[in-house]
C-alpha positions, -999 to +999 in steps of 0.1 A: -072+031-477-057+025-446-035+053-439-005+027-430-008+014-465-007+046-481+024+049-498+050+076-482+049+102-510+011+102-499+016+101-461+043+121-463+042+149-489+066+176-479+091+155-463+089+135-500+094+168-515+127+179-490+141+142-499+133+146-536+147+181-546+181+174-520+189+148-547+182+167-572+203+196-556+231+173-552+233+157-587+231+194-604+257+208-577+284+179-587+278+188-625+278+223-630+305+227-598+337+235-618+318+268-629+307+280-594+343+276-587+352+297-612+330+325-605+340+328-572+376+336-582+367+359-609+345+378-582+376+379-555+397+394-582+410+428-584+392+431-550+400+472-543+395+468-507+421+444-502+448+468-517+442+493-487+458+468-466+484+461-486+470+423-492+462+426-526+491+402-536+503+401-574+484+414-599+461+386-613+452+389-650+413+387-653+413+356-675+381+351-678+357+319-676+377+293-696+413+305-690+403+309-656+396+269-653+422+259-673+445+276-649+432+264-616+435+227-632+470+234-648+483+258-614+464+233-588+452+201-603+422+189-618+404+178-586+408+214-573+377+219-601+356+206-573+372+224-545+349+234-518+322+211-535+312+188-501+298+217-479+281+229-513+263+195-512+254+201-476+239+235-481+222+222-512+206+193-491+194+222-469+188+250-492+167+232-515+150+212-496+139+242-475+130+267-501+114+239-526+092+229-495+085+264-481+073+278-518+051+249-526+037+249-486+029+292-499+012+283-530-006+258-518-015+276-487-050+298-489-027+328-496-019+312-523-037+296-553-068+291-530-098+276-550-080+291-585-058+269-607-036+299-615-010+314-593-007+349-600+028+364-609+027+387-581+026+361-557+047+338-571+078+362-569+067+369-531+065+332-529+096+326-543+118+352-525+105+342-488+114+304-497+145+314-508+154+339-482+142+309-452+163+281-472+197+303-476+194+316-439+196+279-423+222+269-451+246+298-451+268+281-428+277+257-452+279+285-479+308+305-457+321+272-458+319+267-491+333+302-503+367+299-481+374+265-487+376+275-528+397+302-523+422+282-504+437+277-534+444+310-548+454+325-513+487+298-514+497+305-551+498+342-543+521+332-515+494+343-487+493+323-457+461+304-453+429+320-438+445+351-425+433+380-406+452+408-412+453+443-391+459+429-358+481+410-337+449+389-327+449+376-361+452+339-367+461+312-393+447+285-403+448+258-425+410+238-432+419+198-434+385+192-442+346+205-438+345+193-402+374+213-392+362+244-409+334+249-390+350+237-359+376+268-364+353+292-375+332+284-343+362+282-322+372+315-329+346+336-335+317+319-318+283+301-336+275+336-348+305+333-368+290+305-392+261+330-402+290+355-415+274+375-446+244+360-439+222+394-448+235+394-487+232+358-489+200+359-479+191+390-503+214+369-532+188+340-518+157+355-524+163+376-556+179+337-576+147+321-562+125+353-578+145+344-608+145+302-601+115+293-587+092+318-595+101+320-632+104+281-636+070+277-617+051+306-642+069+295-676+059+261-672+027+266-662+019+293-692+034+267-719+013+243-703-019+264-703-011+285-737+007+261-757+002+225-771+034+213-754+030+184-724+044+183-693+078+165-704+115+174-709+110+198-738+084+221-714+109+215-686+138+225-705+126+258-718+116+268-685+149+256-674+167+279-693+145+310-686+146+304-650+191+305-648+187+335-670+168+357-648+183+343-611+216+352-630+205+385-640+189+395-608+210+375-587+249+382-592+253+416-576+243+405-545+269+376-552+294+393-555+287+409-524+280+379-507+317+365-518+337+389-506+320+395-472+321+355-466+360+353-481+373+385-457+398+380-433+383+382-396+396+390-360+396+367-331+359+379-325+345+369-359+343+406-370+352+414-408+382+435-412+374+446-446+336+457-449+314+467-421+283+457-439+271+448-470+259+484-478+299+493-471+311+460-497+288+475-526+300+512-520+338+502-520+334+478-553+314+505-570+338+530-559+369+514-563+365+489-591+333+504-613+299+497-612+305+466-634+320+449-606+290+437-595+287+415-624+319+398-622+315+360-628+280+368-644+293+349-678+299+311-656+272+325-632+249+325-662+263+293-674+260+272-646+225+286-633+217+272-667+226+241-667+220+239-631+183+247-631+182+224-663+200+192-643+179+199-610+142+204-630+147+173-654+160+155-626+136+162-596+106+159-628+121+123-637+123+108-599+090+125-588+076+103-617+092+076-606+082+075-570+047+090-577+055+124-559+026+151-573+040+177-596+048+205-587 
């Protein structure tokens, strides 16, 4: 067959996988986004570092996942459960597309399977962590905007001015009117580097989550296909997705808590964080001020989100893959 007669997936396999991954991730993100918002709110509650600056606000009860979600709907409006969904979609177009293409490239390269049909576990771990780190680094600015937009409703209810920097006469106050305005404001106040605030714990989290998500899904799926009577169908994909969601939530929640707090902290006019000097400093302050279990705040909604997110993502991915004729993951 002449090259020009080949289907798009055959001519541009990596581009096809990128587009396919972005579409599947967008569907999964919209379906499960309220759980992500709930998780973010729980991670910020009781932040010990804020109390040192007298900005802790009124005491907020630890209402749990369901009551927090209901509280957001009652106090701020039902649609606020999707506040920050737009930058989240932008994030996953970049993040999921890059990580999937990078993982398959690493897996199918001479350093991966090679001539063998199996992908050793340690290579899958390295491949998953590397792919996740790359994807998240490029997508980190959109994650920053998402976190800050998710917290605006909570700040207004606590009587705080939107997005205020504390501890300096040079601080600024900003109300984000949209995603574009948020990006422009962050760059104007802190420069391009400000868009990558919190990228270190963000990349660390993504590496751990992908070790749980991509690596676990890939390993469990091919284990089931090789060692059981299950076929490459929805049941096999569902079992693999549930396993990947649990492992991802367990490994990634502590880094996610740190990432959320660093991204949500107020900043001076130079874009430097007021509360935390680094991810290590945030980790130490959280453990000292709130205890080790504070690193697992929001674990239940994180787990309950990652499991259906992974399920929706992989089922959508595998379904569209078959329709358009893309090779199996």
